[in-house]
C-alpha atoms as one frame of an Amber mdcrd trajectory, in Angstrom:
protein
 -14.769   8.033  22.271 -17.433  10.371  23.679 -15.086  11.314  26.519 -12.329
  12.130  24.055 -14.661  14.302  22.001 -15.821  16.185  25.096 -12.201  16.795
  26.106 -11.371  18.057  22.634 -14.343  20.442  22.606 -13.338  21.790  26.031
  -9.749  22.168  24.889 -10.801  24.006  21.748 -12.696  26.591  23.780  -9.955
  26.990  26.371  -7.230  27.405  23.757  -9.148  29.618  21.378  -7.455  32.751
  22.691  -3.898  31.391  22.580  -4.322  29.939  19.055  -1.215  27.772  19.239
  -0.543  24.786  16.998   1.109  21.401  17.190   3.716  20.797  14.500   4.636
  17.142  14.006   7.925  17.204  12.076   8.523  14.356   9.616  12.165  15.064
   8.838  15.124  13.460  10.613  14.124  15.153  13.872  11.151  12.808  14.232
  11.708  10.001  16.771   8.946   7.782  15.400   7.740   8.464  11.877   5.435
   5.450  11.773   3.504   6.252  14.938   3.143   9.848  13.733   0.820   8.549
  11.026  -1.160   6.753  13.694  -1.559  10.050  15.530  -2.822  11.673  12.321
  -5.388   8.909  11.884  -6.462   9.152  15.544  -6.963  12.908  15.193  -9.159
  12.360  12.119 -11.176   9.788  14.082 -11.985  12.585  16.492 -13.179  14.914
  13.725 -10.243  17.317  13.917  -8.791  18.611  10.669  -5.069  18.289   9.879
  -2.800  20.262   7.574  -0.393  17.940   5.756   2.551  20.156   4.821   3.858
  18.525   1.665   7.637  18.711   1.261   7.918  20.854   4.396  10.350  19.088
   6.734   9.649  15.669   5.246   5.888  16.084   4.977   5.032  17.371   8.444
   1.597  17.610  10.034   0.127  20.702  11.692  -2.877  20.582  14.031  -4.569
  22.998  16.398  -3.010  22.784  19.851  -5.421  20.599  21.758  -4.326  19.211
  25.110  -5.632  15.683  24.526  -3.720  15.462  21.241  -0.516  16.637  22.910
  -0.988  14.012  25.612  -1.438  11.319  22.964   1.743  12.440  21.199   3.640
  12.023  24.475   2.101   8.603  25.172   3.008   7.288  21.698   6.505   8.747
  21.715   6.010  11.017  18.707   8.132  14.177  18.396   6.272  17.479  18.187
   6.677  21.212  18.605   4.233  23.732  20.061   4.230  26.794  17.818   2.470
  30.131  18.048  -0.102  31.329  15.559   2.426  33.728  14.042   4.802  30.819
  13.369   2.077  28.688  11.755   1.151  31.648   9.542   4.797  32.073   8.558
   5.021  28.379   7.617   1.905  28.573   5.454   3.189  31.749   3.822   6.494
  30.072   3.039   4.714  27.065   1.553   2.446  29.246  -0.599   5.398  30.869
  -2.381   5.025  29.804  -6.061   8.802  29.375  -6.298   8.849  26.796  -3.491
   8.076  23.109  -4.143   5.656  22.735  -1.240   1.903  22.706  -0.720  -0.731
  22.118   1.943  -3.376  19.410   1.834  -6.165  19.274   4.387  -6.905  15.861
   5.864 -10.562  15.833   6.836 -12.037  12.372   7.265 -10.676   9.037   8.440
 -10.635   6.452   5.649 -12.286   3.112   6.380  -9.645   0.456   5.758  -9.921
  -3.179   4.698  -7.144  -5.715   4.297  -7.758  -8.651   1.964  -6.204 -11.535
   3.871  -7.066 -15.204   4.521  -8.548 -16.166   7.852  -6.262 -19.193   8.234
  -2.649 -18.652   9.328  -0.052 -18.228   6.596   3.724 -18.856   6.880   4.589
 -15.244   6.051   3.710 -11.824   7.378   2.172  -8.862   5.624   3.935  -5.503
   5.854   0.712  -3.508   5.757  -0.938  -5.300   8.668   2.327  -5.094  10.637
   2.565  -1.334  10.226  -1.146  -0.709  10.786  -0.929  -2.531  14.107   2.262
  -0.741  15.063   0.832   2.678  14.167  -2.437   1.766  15.955  -4.579   2.329
  12.869  -7.774   0.198  12.869  -8.731  -1.996   9.926 -11.081  -4.835   9.006
  -9.970  -8.141   7.496 -11.950  -9.277   4.464 -11.459 -12.242   2.192 -13.246
 -14.081  -0.583 -16.576 -14.448   1.236 -16.855 -10.718   1.933 -15.730  -9.777
  -1.588 -18.218 -12.082  -3.309 -20.972 -10.939  -0.918 -20.419  -7.371  -2.159
 -19.115  -5.758   1.036 -16.274  -3.749  -0.532 -18.326  -0.537  -1.005 -18.294
  -0.183   2.804 -14.611   0.719   2.588 -12.535   3.565   1.207  -9.195   1.760
   1.017  -8.309  -1.855   0.263  -4.964  -3.591   0.615  -4.207  -6.905  -1.058
  -2.298  -9.252   1.203   0.420 -11.466  -0.317  -2.018 -13.250  -2.607  -2.174
 -15.333  -5.784  -5.228 -14.513  -7.898  -4.267 -17.036 -10.589  -5.276 -20.198
  -8.716  -1.712 -21.557  -8.555  -1.300 -21.214  -4.765   1.571 -18.768  -5.015
   3.540 -21.158  -7.225   4.948 -22.723  -4.065   4.314 -26.220  -5.424   7.929
 -26.921  -6.386   9.352 -26.367  -2.881   6.471 -26.658  -0.448   3.839 -29.051
  -1.853   4.303 -31.439   1.083   4.376 -28.741   3.760   1.374 -28.808   6.114
   0.667 -25.098   5.580   0.602 -25.566   1.795  -1.805 -28.495   2.019  -4.027
 -26.485   4.341  -3.969 -23.554   1.927  -5.155 -25.811  -0.904  -7.886 -27.361
   1.246  -9.076 -23.983   2.517  -9.274 -22.395  -0.935 -10.951 -25.393  -2.561
 -13.550 -25.525   0.207 -14.208 -21.798  -0.133 -14.546 -21.984  -3.906 -17.011
 -24.855  -3.692 -19.060 -23.187  -0.968 -19.321 -19.977  -2.997 -20.453 -21.841
  -6.114 -17.235 -22.037  -8.166 -15.850 -25.194  -9.761 -12.230 -24.116  -9.402
 -10.154 -21.879  -7.151  -8.928 -20.001 -10.232 -12.532 -19.133 -11.114 -13.182
 -17.832  -7.599 -10.005 -15.749  -7.606 -10.866 -14.276 -11.018 -14.285 -13.231
  -9.706 -12.575 -11.639  -6.704 -10.060  -9.842  -8.958 -12.843  -8.467 -11.156
 -14.781  -7.264  -8.100 -11.669  -5.503  -6.798 -11.291  -3.847 -10.176 -14.930
  -2.690 -10.033 -14.343  -1.341  -6.503 -11.435   0.728  -7.777 -13.278   1.888
 -10.888 -16.142   3.101  -8.714 -13.916   5.335  -6.611 -12.042   3.026  -4.250
  -8.381   3.302  -3.298  -6.451   0.096  -3.994  -3.015  -0.679  -2.579  -1.091
  -3.896  -3.173   2.398  -5.240  -2.550   4.633  -8.049  -3.723   2.919 -10.787
  -5.760  -0.518  -9.358  -4.985   0.241  -6.812  -7.719   1.265  -8.791 -10.803
  -0.863 -11.820  -9.868  -3.927  -9.556  -9.943  -3.130  -8.332 -13.458  -2.264
 -11.827 -14.674  -5.635 -13.162 -13.504  -7.451 -10.314 -15.269  -5.479 -10.771
 -18.502  -6.085 -14.535 -18.459  -9.881 -14.313 -18.151 -11.424 -17.104 -20.226
  -8.163 -19.095 -20.289  -6.895 -21.935 -18.110  -3.314 -21.157 -17.094  -3.253
 -23.724 -14.254  -1.656 -27.141 -14.734  -3.175 -30.362 -13.418  -1.511 -30.255
  -9.992  -3.424 -27.020  -9.286  -6.903 -27.714 -10.674  -7.043 -31.326 -11.855
  -6.854 -30.682 -15.608  -4.542 -29.238 -18.226  -4.102 -25.640 -19.344  -5.270
 -23.840 -22.477  -2.793 -24.525 -25.316  -0.543 -21.557 -26.150  -2.224 -19.395
 -23.518   0.576 -16.805 -23.613  -0.532 -15.770 -27.091  -4.118 -15.232 -25.898
  -3.669 -12.903 -22.909  -5.758  -9.709 -22.993  -3.650  -6.863 -21.599  -6.464
  -4.347 -22.029  -8.041  -5.748 -18.852  -5.079  -5.080 -16.566  -4.294  -2.246
 -14.155  -0.604  -1.714 -14.834   1.119  -4.245 -17.046   1.271  -5.107 -20.748
   3.000  -7.504 -23.154   4.229  -9.827 -20.423   4.797 -13.554 -20.772   3.765
 -16.091 -18.143   6.166 -18.717 -16.830   4.735 -22.064 -17.924   6.770 -24.314
 -15.611   4.430 -25.091 -12.667   7.358 -25.823 -10.326   9.096 -22.499 -10.985
   8.669 -19.932  -8.220   7.807 -17.129 -10.614   4.638 -15.927 -12.340   5.944
 -13.957 -15.312   8.683 -11.735 -16.687   7.058  -8.683 -15.068   9.054  -9.403
 -11.909  12.523  -7.841 -11.719  13.828 -10.175  -8.990  16.387 -11.885 -11.294
  18.167  -8.581 -11.960  18.069  -7.552  -8.281  19.655 -10.849  -7.209  22.789
  -9.845  -9.124  22.976  -6.502  -7.282  24.865  -6.175  -3.951  22.589  -5.438
  -1.010  24.356  -2.210  -0.067  23.527  -0.608  -3.438  20.161  -2.273  -4.086
  18.136   0.859  -3.384  15.432   2.776  -5.197  14.966   6.490  -5.688  11.724
   8.392  -5.230  10.838  10.898  -7.922  10.619  14.558  -6.956   7.190  15.722
  -8.094   5.864  19.275  -8.170   3.787  19.730  -5.023   1.671  22.469  -6.556
   1.083  20.718  -9.887   1.305  16.966  -9.173  -0.193  16.852  -5.718  -1.243
  13.177  -5.681   2.188  11.621  -6.355   3.709  14.240  -4.064   1.496  12.985
  -1.224   2.353   9.371  -1.946   6.106  10.063  -1.953   6.425  12.087   1.282
   9.552  10.981   3.108  12.620  12.100   5.007  14.884  10.661   2.304  14.636
  10.261  -1.458  16.772   7.099  -1.528  15.062   4.098   0.061  16.623   0.737
   0.912  15.520  -1.991  -1.461  13.954  -5.266  -0.348  13.032  -8.563  -1.965
   9.700 -10.270  -2.455   8.283 -12.903  -4.742   7.718  -9.824  -6.884  10.590
  -7.491  -5.979   9.965  -4.837  -8.623   8.657  -4.394 -12.143  10.636  -4.529
 -15.377   9.757  -1.182 -16.898   9.238  -2.447 -20.452   6.085  -4.216 -19.239
   4.516  -1.149 -17.585   1.732   0.631 -19.485   2.455   4.130 -20.785  -0.246
   5.771 -18.646   1.175   4.395 -15.382   3.101   6.816 -13.171   6.436   5.515
 -11.897   7.131   7.059  -8.470  10.177   5.037  -7.407  12.767   3.186  -9.462
  16.157   1.527  -9.608  17.339   3.255 -12.744  20.437   1.117 -13.262  18.303
  -2.048 -13.381  15.485  -0.452 -15.411  13.232  -1.598 -12.577  10.255   0.252
 -11.085   9.489  -0.282  -7.396   6.570   2.035  -6.681   3.886   2.822  -9.281
   0.503   4.495  -9.383  -2.446   4.944 -11.695  -6.065   5.930 -12.054  -8.966
   3.673 -12.976 -12.378   5.236 -13.460 -13.107   7.300 -10.359 -10.536   5.459
  -8.248  -6.794   5.053  -7.947  -4.384   2.213  -7.329  -0.795   1.955  -6.077
   1.507  -1.061  -6.487   4.637  -1.486  -4.358   7.152  -4.223  -5.146   8.739
  -6.334  -2.426   7.561  -8.030   0.748   8.915  -6.267   3.858  10.536  -2.807
   3.661  12.536  -3.417   6.847  13.798  -6.916   5.984  15.913  -7.193   2.840
  15.128 -10.853   2.171  12.203 -12.051   4.284  11.857 -15.815   3.858   8.858
 -18.107   4.281   8.644 -18.984   7.979  10.798 -16.079   9.198   9.525 -14.358
  12.368   7.582 -11.105  11.944   9.605  -7.911  11.762   9.629  -5.974  15.036
   8.817  -2.429  13.984   9.943  -1.145  17.364  13.395  -1.574  15.816  12.449
   0.389  12.677  10.353   3.404  13.798  11.871   5.592  11.085  11.633   3.174
   8.144  11.419   5.156   4.900  10.068   2.108   3.088   7.212   1.680   5.567
   6.409   5.393   5.332   5.327   4.890   1.722   2.653   2.444   2.878   1.321
   4.927   5.418   1.262   7.765   2.877  -1.241   5.640   0.991  -3.295   5.117
   4.152  -3.776   8.870   4.588  -4.264   9.614   0.897  -8.060   8.989   0.917
  -8.443  11.434   3.823  -7.146  14.351   1.783  -9.358  16.997   0.271  -8.263
  16.618  -3.325  -7.413  19.565  -5.480  -8.089  19.413  -9.169  -4.868  18.510
 -10.950  -3.425  21.296 -13.076  -2.777  20.712 -16.746
């Protein structure tokens, strides 16, 4: 790292006179959109500022022309253009036009990233960890021990792996209760709960969910996908209730628990009803999977909203892409039935014909959260036990770009939102 910094300092002095810039296009001319985000993160690691050109050629990046950065772009196979100072000034002038839906955000500091994921092997893969590895963005893995020990404040950004915060082991009981991986999952979670001083796994997971909520409220950036989204809200709404049947925790559930849920404690969802059948592979009626199953794959897409870059800068950042129509994909939680989404939640991507939201965002205290339905943006129906997706085959995935927008979001110097 010291060598890289020395090279950058030398390059800055040597190129001061020429004042050229590197433009990393993020439109359809980009060979590898996903690795471009990794370059942006690497540049921030080396204390070099980046201009994120919102809505300019798909959300391009512009950086001072430094030789070591150009070499890294070549090594990682990322498309770029060397432009003169006069061209960079012309771009910024174009973007500043009040009649143009573009803006510039400065990325200034690398966010410290944590992924909430179990230490034991699971029979599925997590899209976020796949794309972080592919883009060469570093992250730490944390799980229940680290959360309960209070280590979350060390991080800026937290992703929730495919996780069940309700204590029902993903509701896999009906199909997989005799599978070795399922039995190991139960053993692992019960041992962890006992070691950390909890009588039940559901009690441990509730404590974890509440700590994650506190992290967000205090200024953290929370990102979750698939069942990690609605399961989190269900656990929070069910605080003080037992929604687990005997096969999960050894005793019965609270009678009529659906009538006792407290939706005021949730991030995103309201008025939902939990599925009471313990063998059904579904948590609640939040999930829009049943309506997506009836939709042919070739038209099961979702559309990103077009926000005003100069007025709604946060959702604009989170929706940067080279297309506004993104291929849909399944998960245990594929999307969210819109009637169960709170009024103050911002819907950023939807399947309008199904009344289903795919990509939503909100604020909590000083922090923000983003929920993204589905399991793997590059695999329409990723099944338990399927091999990991090879992102070398999907370097321009629009669905994966949304994940990486969220990775860079904490690095941005935020402007006060206009009202």
